[in-house]
N, C-alpha and C positions, 0 to 999 in steps of 0.2 A: 416351501416345497410345492404346495398346491398351486401357488401363483405361477411357478415355472412350468408345472405340468399342464395347466390350462393354456398357457402361452404357447407351449410346444404343440399342444393339440390344435390350437388355432392355426399355427403355421402348417401343420400336417393337413388340415382340412382344405387348405389352399394349395396342397402339393408343393409346399415351400416355394411358391412363386415369389419373386422379388428377392432372389438370392444371387443371381448371376448378373453381371453387367457387361455392356459392350464398350470397348475403348474407342470405337469408331464413330460414335455419335458427335454431331456438331455441338459446340458449347455456346450458349447465348452470352452476349456481353453483359446484360443486366440479369440479376437474379429473377427467376420466376417467383411469383407470389401465389401461395395456395392457402385459401381460407378453408379450414379443415377441422373435422372431428375425428379423433384417433380411431375410435371403435366403430365408426360408420362404415358399413360394408361398401358403399360407393366410393368413399374417400380412399379406402384401402386400395382399390384398383388403380387409382391415379398414382398413389405412392409406389405401388409395385412397378408401374411403368417408369417412374423416375429412377428407380434402382436399375431397371433393365437398360435404360438409356444413359445411365451414368450422369444424370442431371441433378444439380443442386437446386435448392429452392428455399425461399423464406417461408416458413410455416407460421401461419397466423391462426392459432387455435380458437375455435368458435364453439365450445361446449354448450349444451343446453343451460339456460340461465346465465350464460356468459355476458359480460358487459364491456369487455375490453376491445374485442375485434368484431363481434357480431354486428353491432350498429354500423360499423364501417363497411362491412360486406353488404349489408342491406342497402346502404346509401349508394354504393357503387353499382350493385346489380339489380336492386329493386325488390329483392325477396330474400327470405331466410331459407336458402337452399344450399346444400353443400354436397360435394366440393364445389368451390368457385375459384377458377384460375384466372390470374391476371398476368399477361405477358407484355411488359412494356417494350420489348424488342420489336413486336409486330402490332402493337396497339390492339391486342386481342383480350377480350373478357369472355369467359365461357362457363356455363353450367353443364351438367350431365357428364357423368364419369366416362362413359364409353366414347362420347364425342371428344372429351379432353384427351383420352388415350390416343384416339385417331389423329388428333391435331399434333400431339407431341411426336408421334412416329413420323408424320408427314413433314413436320418442320425441323426436327432435330435428329431423326433416325434416317434410315435408308430410303424412306418413303413407302416401303412395303410393310403392310400391317401383318404381323405374325398370325398364323392360323388360329391360335388360341383366342386372340382378341376379336377374330371374326365370329367366334362363338360367344358373343357377349353375354347373352342371357345365362348361359351355363356358368360363366365367371361370376355373375351377380349372385346366383343361387349359392355357389360354394363360398363366396365371400360372406354371405348372410349367415351361413353355418359357422364360419370362422368367428364372426362377431358374437354369435350365441355362446360360444365356448368361453368368452370373457365376460359374459353377463353385462353388467352396467359399468365396467371399468372404462375409463377414458371417455365417458359420455357427458357427464354433468359437472358443471363448475363447482369448485370448492373454494372456501374463503382463502384469499391470498393477500399479501402485502402490496404496497405500491409497485407498479411495474418497473423493472430495471431500466436503466438508461439505454442500454444496447441489447440487441438480441443475443441469446446464447448460441452456442455452436455444438451440434451433435453429429458425430461420425457414426453412421448406422447403415444397415440395409433392411429392407422392409420385413423380410422373413425371420430376422433374428429374434428368437424367443427371449433373449436377454435384453435387447433394446426396446422391445414392446412396452414393458412396464414403465420404462423411463419416459417414453413418448406419451403414454397414458397420463402420467403425472404432469408432464409439461402442458398437456392439453387441459387437464382439470384446473391447474393453477393459472391458465391463460398466459403462459410464458412463450413469447415468440422466440423462434430459434432458426438458425440457418442449418438446414439439413444437408450434410455432406455425404453424398451417396458413396458407399464403399462395398459394392457387390464384389463377387469373386470372379476372377478371370483365369487364374492359374490353378493347376491340380493341387499344388502344395498348400494353397490357401484353404483347402477343405480340412486340413489337419487341425486338431485343437491346438490352441496356443501353447499348452503345456508340452505337447509332443514336439512342436516346432522348436521350443526352447531346449528340450531334452536332447534332441538330435542336431541342434544348431542349424536349423533350416530357416533361411530368410528368403521367402519368395520375392522375386523381383516383379512387383505388380505392374500392370500396364496402366493402372489408374493413378492419376495425380493425387487424389485424396489419400489413398493408401500410402503412397510414397511420402507425402507430406507428413502424415501422422507418424510414420516410422522415423522420419528425420527429426521431428519435434520431440518425440518421447522415447525413442530408442527401441520401440516395440510396436506391434500391431495388435489391436484388440478391439472388439465391438461389444458394447457401445463405449464411446469415449465422449465425455462432455467437457467443453471448455467454456468457462464463464469469464468473459473479458471484464465484467464489472467488478470482479473480485480477484482476477488473475488466478483462477482456480481451474486445474485440469484433473479429471478423474476417470479411471477405468472402473469396471465392475458395477453392475446395475444396482446392487444393494447400497454401495457407498454413494452412488450418484443420487439415489432416491432419498437417502438420509440427508445428504447435503441440501437438496432442493426443499425438503420439508423444513429444515432448520433455517434456511436462508430466505425462503419466499412464502411458506404457508403462514396463514394468520392464526 
């Protein structure tokens, strides 16, 4: 209960940024790669932009004391600084969250940076407050088993208080995953899943990821984790967390 409360508080402190998506964004041919720390206030800003622009990315967690992807990030960029974005579509490698956000909007958005991102320092301050609400969750690596052969897949949007604890654990266990952005575009998508089911409402999303999940599982819910290594698909954050601990924690 406390976990959900502080996760909701974290989203509130950011004004629930990273909840809406645009279906008009250009889609890169190759997955973006983001070397990331889940509760880092600077990384959060980049993930919010990914949701807003409806961009998928391969997330490579680099928690403190991490050994799986941190060395790779340092080798590529030359320093242990996060977020670090690699875009193989344009041969671009970047540090600095606000520079990355500007790049994403210029490359995959309309080219015009929304007003809120022009006030970058204010975004950084509120993101730091949001990180404070979660204390040390999603910051430091915890013991884990051998890395799975293939990345996991997580359907999520940044502001979801239910998806955040899942992302935190993925980060701590240093489990790479493909982030499938599933922001909201339709009014009916703001209704809780229980209400949508009760009134038989099935929003026709403009987003391919939402339509894909609906087709695969017969319903839409965030978060949804699919592990290709074990052919396991799960809704509900508590069930996902239990699965990840049993399958991958040491």
